C-alpha positions in Angstrom: 195.8 75.3 216.3 197.0 78.5 217.9 198.3 81.4 215.8 201.7 81.1 217.5 202.0 77.4 216.7 200.8 78.0 213.2 203.4 80.7 212.5 206.1 78.5 214.1 205.2 75.7 211.8 205.1 78.0 208.7 208.5 79.5 209.6 210.1 76.1 210.3 208.7 74.7 207.1 210.1 77.4 204.9 213.2 75.4 204.1 211.1 72.3 203.2 208.9 74.5 200.9 211.9 75.8 199.1 213.3 72.2 198.7 210.0 71.0 197.3 209.7 73.9 194.9 213.3 73.3 193.7 212.8 69.6 193.3 209.6 70.2 191.3 211.3 72.8 189.1 214.1 70.2 188.4 211.5 67.7 187.3 209.8 70.3 185.1 213.2 71.2 183.5 213.9 67.5 182.8 210.4 67.1 181.3 210.9 70.2 179.1 214.2 68.7 177.8 212.4 65.4 177.0 209.6 67.3 175.2 212.1 69.1 173.1 213.9 65.9 172.3 210.7 64.1 171.1 209.1 67.1 169.5 211.6 69.2 167.5 210.3 72.7 166.8 208.1 72.9 169.9 210.0 75.9 171.3 210.4 77.7 168.0 209.8 81.5 168.1 206.6 82.0 166.2 203.6 84.2 166.5 201.2 81.6 165.0 200.8 77.8 165.4 202.8 75.9 162.8 199.6 73.9 161.9 197.2 76.8 161.5 194.2 75.9 159.3 194.5 76.8 155.7 192.4 79.8 154.9 189.2 78.5 153.2 187.9 79.8 149.9 184.8 81.9 150.0 183.6 84.7 152.3 186.2 85.8 154.9 186.0 84.1 158.3 184.6 86.2 161.1 183.8 85.7 164.8 180.2 84.3 164.8 177.7 83.9 167.6 178.5 80.2 167.7 182.2 80.9 168.0 181.6 83.5 170.7 179.4 81.1 172.7 181.8 78.2 172.4 184.8 80.3 173.5 182.8 81.9 176.3 181.7 78.5 177.6 185.3 77.2 177.5 186.6 80.3 179.3 183.9 80.1 182.0 184.3 76.4 182.7 188.1 76.4 182.8 189.1 79.8 184.4 189.0 78.7 188.0 189.9 75.1 187.5 193.5 74.0 187.7 193.6 73.1 184.0 194.5 76.5 182.3 191.8 78.6 180.7 194.3 80.2 178.3 195.5 76.8 177.2 191.9 75.6 176.5 190.9 78.8 174.6 194.0 78.5 172.4 193.1 74.9 171.7 189.4 75.8 171.1 190.4 78.7 168.8 192.5 76.3 166.7 189.7 73.7 166.5 187.2 76.4 165.5 189.5 77.4 162.7 189.8 80.9 164.1 193.7 81.1 164.2 193.9 82.3 160.6 196.2 85.1 159.4 193.3 86.5 157.5 193.3 90.3 157.4 190.2 91.9 158.9 188.2 94.8 157.5 186.4 97.5 159.4 182.7 98.5 158.8 183.8 100.6 155.8 185.7 97.7 154.2 189.1 99.1 155.0 191.9 97.1 156.6 192.3 97.6 160.4 195.8 98.7 161.0 197.7 98.0 164.2 201.1 99.1 165.4 203.3 96.5 167.1 206.9 96.9 168.1 207.0 100.1 166.0 205.7 98.3 162.9 202.3 98.9 161.3 200.4 95.9 159.9 196.9 94.7 159.2 194.9 93.2 162.1 194.3 89.5 161.5 191.4 87.2 162.6 193.7 85.3 165.0 194.8 88.6 166.7 191.2 89.7 167.0 190.1 86.4 168.5 193.1 86.5 171.0 191.8 89.9 172.1 188.3 88.4 172.4 189.6 85.6 174.6 191.0 88.1 177.0 187.9 90.4 177.1 185.6 87.5 177.7 187.3 87.1 181.1 184.8 89.7 182.2 182.4 86.8 182.7 184.4 84.9 185.4 185.1 88.3 187.1 181.3 88.9 187.2 180.7 85.4 188.5 183.0 85.9 191.5 181.6 89.3 192.3 178.1 87.7 192.4 179.1 84.6 194.4 181.5 86.4 196.8 179.8 89.8 197.1 180.0 89.7 200.9 183.7 89.0 200.9 184.2 91.7 198.2 182.2 94.1 200.3 184.4 93.3 203.3 187.5 94.2 201.2 186.0 97.6 200.4 185.0 98.1 204.1 188.6 97.3 205.0 189.9 99.8 202.6 187.7 102.4 204.3 189.0 101.4 207.8 185.7 99.7 208.8 186.7 96.0 208.6 190.1 95.0 210.0 190.0 91.5 208.7 188.9 92.6 205.3 191.8 95.0 205.2 194.2 92.2 206.0 192.8 90.0 203.2 193.0 92.9 200.8 196.7 93.4 201.8 197.4 89.7 201.2 195.7 89.8 197.8 197.7 92.9 196.7 201.0 91.3 197.9 200.2 88.1 196.0 199.2 90.0 192.9 202.3 92.3 192.6 204.9 89.7 191.3 202.8 88.4 188.4 201.4 91.8 187.8 204.8 93.3 187.2 206.2 90.4 185.3 203.1 90.0 183.2 203.1 93.7 182.2 206.9 93.6 181.4 206.6 90.4 179.3 203.2 91.0 177.8 204.4 91.1 174.2 207.0 88.3 174.6 204.3 86.0 176.1 201.9 86.8 173.3 204.4 86.4 170.5 206.3 83.3 171.7 204.1 81.3 174.1 200.6 81.3 172.5 201.3 78.0 170.7 199.3 74.8 171.2 202.5 72.7 171.4 203.8 74.9 174.2 200.4 74.6 175.8 200.7 70.8 175.7 204.1 71.0 177.3 202.7 73.3 180.1 199.8 70.9 180.7 202.3 68.1 181.3 204.6 70.2 183.5 201.5 71.3 185.5 200.6 67.7 186.1 204.0 67.1 187.7 203.5 70.2 189.9 200.0 69.1 191.0 201.1 65.6 192.0 204.2 66.9 193.9 202.1 69.5 195.7 199.3 67.1 196.6 201.9 64.7 198.1 203.5 67.5 200.1 200.0 68.6 201.4 199.0 65.1 202.5 202.3 64.6 204.4 202.4 67.9 206.1 198.6 68.2 206.8 198.6 64.8 208.6 201.8 65.6 210.6 201.4 69.3 211.5 197.8 70.5 211.4 195.2 69.8 214.0 192.9 72.5 212.8 191.6 73.6 209.3 194.6 75.9 208.9 194.8 79.7 208.8 192.0 82.0 207.6 192.7 84.3 204.7 193.2 87.3 207.0 195.7 85.3 209.1 198.2 84.8 206.2 201.5 86.6 206.8 203.1 88.8 204.2 205.7 86.1 203.5 203.0 83.5 202.9 201.1 85.9 200.6 204.3 86.5 198.7 204.9 82.8 198.2 201.5 82.5 196.6 202.3 85.4 194.4 205.6 84.0 193.3 203.9 80.7 192.4 201.4 82.6 190.3 204.3 83.9 188.2 204.7 80.4 186.8 201.2 80.7 185.3 202.4 83.3 182.8 203.4 80.2 180.7 200.0 79.5 178.9 198.8 76.1 179.7 200.1 76.1 183.3 197.0 77.6 185.0 196.8 80.6 187.3 194.3 78.8 189.5 196.5 75.8 189.9 199.6 77.7 190.9 197.7 79.9 193.3 196.2 76.8 195.0 199.6 75.2 195.1 201.0 78.4 196.7 198.1 78.2 199.2 199.2 74.7 200.1 202.7 75.9 200.9 201.1 78.7 203.0 199.2 76.1 205.1 195.7 76.8 203.5 193.2 74.0 203.1 192.3 73.2 199.4 189.0 75.1 199.8 190.5 78.2 201.3 193.4 78.1 198.8 190.7 78.0 196.0 188.8 80.9 197.6 192.1 82.9 197.7 192.6 82.0 194.1 189.1 83.2 193.1 189.6 86.6 194.9 193.1 87.0 193.5 191.6 86.4 190.0 189.5 89.5 190.5 192.8 91.6 190.5 194.6 89.5 187.9 191.8 89.1 185.4 190.6 92.7 185.7 194.1 94.0 185.1 194.7 91.7 182.1 191.4 92.7 180.5 191.9 96.3 181.3 195.4 96.3 179.8 194.1 94.7 176.7 191.3 97.3 176.4 193.7 100.2 176.9 196.4 98.9 174.5 194.0 97.8 171.8 190.9 100.0 172.1 190.8 101.0 168.5 191.2 97.4 167.2 188.6 96.1 169.7 185.9 98.6 168.5 186.6 97.9 164.9 187.0 94.1 164.9 184.8 92.7 167.7 181.0 92.9 167.1 179.2 93.9 170.3 176.6 91.1 170.0 178.9 88.1 170.0 181.1 89.7 172.7 178.1 90.3 175.0 176.9 86.7 174.4 180.3 85.2 175.2 180.5 87.2 178.4 177.1 86.2 179.6 177.8 82.5 178.9 181.2 82.7 180.6 179.5 84.3 183.7 177.0 81.5 184.0 179.5 78.7 183.3 182.0 80.2 185.8 179.5 80.5 188.6 178.3 76.9 188.2 181.9 75.6 187.9 183.0 77.4 191.1 180.2 76.0 193.2 180.9 72.5 191.9 184.7 72.9 192.4 184.4 73.9 196.0 182.4 70.8 196.8 185.0 68.6 195.0 187.9 70.2 196.8 186.3 69.5 200.2 186.7 65.8 199.5 189.4 65.2 197.0 191.9 68.0 196.4 193.3 68.8 192.9 195.2 65.5 192.3 192.7 64.2 189.7 193.2 67.2 187.5 196.8 66.1 186.9 195.5 63.1 185.0 193.1 65.2 183.1 195.9 67.5 182.0 198.0 64.6 180.9 195.2 63.1 178.8 194.5 66.5 177.3 198.1 67.0 176.4 198.2 63.7 174.7 195.0 64.5 172.8 196.4 67.9 171.7 199.7 66.5 170.4 197.8 63.6 168.7 195.2 65.6 166.7 196.6 69.1 166.3 
């Protein structure tokens, strides 16, 4: 399909995209109302899950090598799948008994103090593990750098004026990153304090299922009617299309929704095939995950050095790197044949399991 025809299609379908998005949002809103009705207290403002494990008697709980390996594996497998890595790590943290409000001590046996909203308090195990779950995202970042080093090199060459297509892809990635980057920075504390709750994760898993099914239906209809070629390359995306992807990614600030899922859905609306939408999602993750991990390190450097042992952190990152690389290779093969529809049913099953046992 020629570039002119493709741009004409994308422009003429803008109204349909907005209509589909609005219809999906209405469904999500109705779903949220239903969840509130059947699950009182789901949206309560709390910084800890209401069913956090009771602190055990005996030695204080710490982040062990087994904990680090488990959480690293969960992060690596789920980061680039449309299932929400944050949601899975919150669930895994709860099941490992790491979401305790147990005060942590430094190497000298003194409480680790943190300042939050102008108030000074003692760092807890849950807060330290939450920081670990962000820092271990270095693993999936490393996996994409290894798998897509040629594409990453093209981006750098484009920045230096030596690769026009690489420069266009970099431009599109930056445009897609900006909305969620600004919103995530502005709402960082709100998200951490109010949305890191396994009940809200379950709600987001269900809402994401609705979005996936609606997006897959939209893709099948419009791909069969309008596309006679594989769709645009990443460097052929317009600024408007890149912005649509970025706005979709903002929805993923709700833990349990999935950054990968919303980026792929935004890629559908931009006319990308599932595989190319996933590749854009992987590259966009380099910016998103790096900024999130970097922000966490800058804001909590003292707490990180005092509370997270280097050994378990390094092990978790290594496992997350290997798991992410294997998962990405498998996922691309899956997308070439099936799309992301099957993940909607996985998300529904997981939400039911979470609400049933936690």
